N, C-alpha and C positions, 0 to 999 in steps of 0.2 A: 274158190273165188269164181263167180260166174263171169261171163263175158261182159255183162253190163257194168261190172265193178272193176274192170281192168284199170291199172294205174297208167295215166297218160305218160308218154315217153318224155315230155317236157318236164314233168314233175320228177321222174326218175333221174334225168340228166342234171337237174338242179340239185338234188340230194347228193348225187355222186360228186358234183363240183364242190359243194360245200365240204364234204368229207375229205376230199383230196387237198383242200386248201386251208385246213385248220390244223394247227399243231397241238394246242391245248384248248379245251373248251367243250361245248355241247352243241349238238344239232337236235332240235326238238321238232317232231312231226305231229301235228294235230289232225285227227281224223274225225269226221262226222258222217254218219250213214255210209260207212265203208268208202268214203272219199277223202283224200288229203285236202284239207282246207287251208292249212297254214304251215309254214316252216320257219323256225326261228334259229338263229345262230348266236351263241354266246361265246366269245373268244377271250381267252386269258393270255396275258403276257407276264412271264415270270422273270424276275431279276435276282441275281446273286448279289448280296451286300458285300462290300469290301471295307476293310478297316482303313482308318486314317484319311488321307486326301485322295485316295484312288477313286476312280469313277465306278459307277454301277455297271455291271456287265449283264447283258441279256442272256438268259439260260436257253431260250428257244433256238438260238443259233442264227437269228436274223441280225 
């Protein structure tokens, strides 16, 4: 990677923040001409089903 294509620290910080704050899901980084142009986060929330009248319980721990 040449110096003109260095990744901006703001972009790196955003990616790190997204990765640190997602439990289940995806972080998709779009690159055009060696530059990050877009970051998408898709987060999933999983629940365990209970029988009878019991409530649903989140699996992710939140």
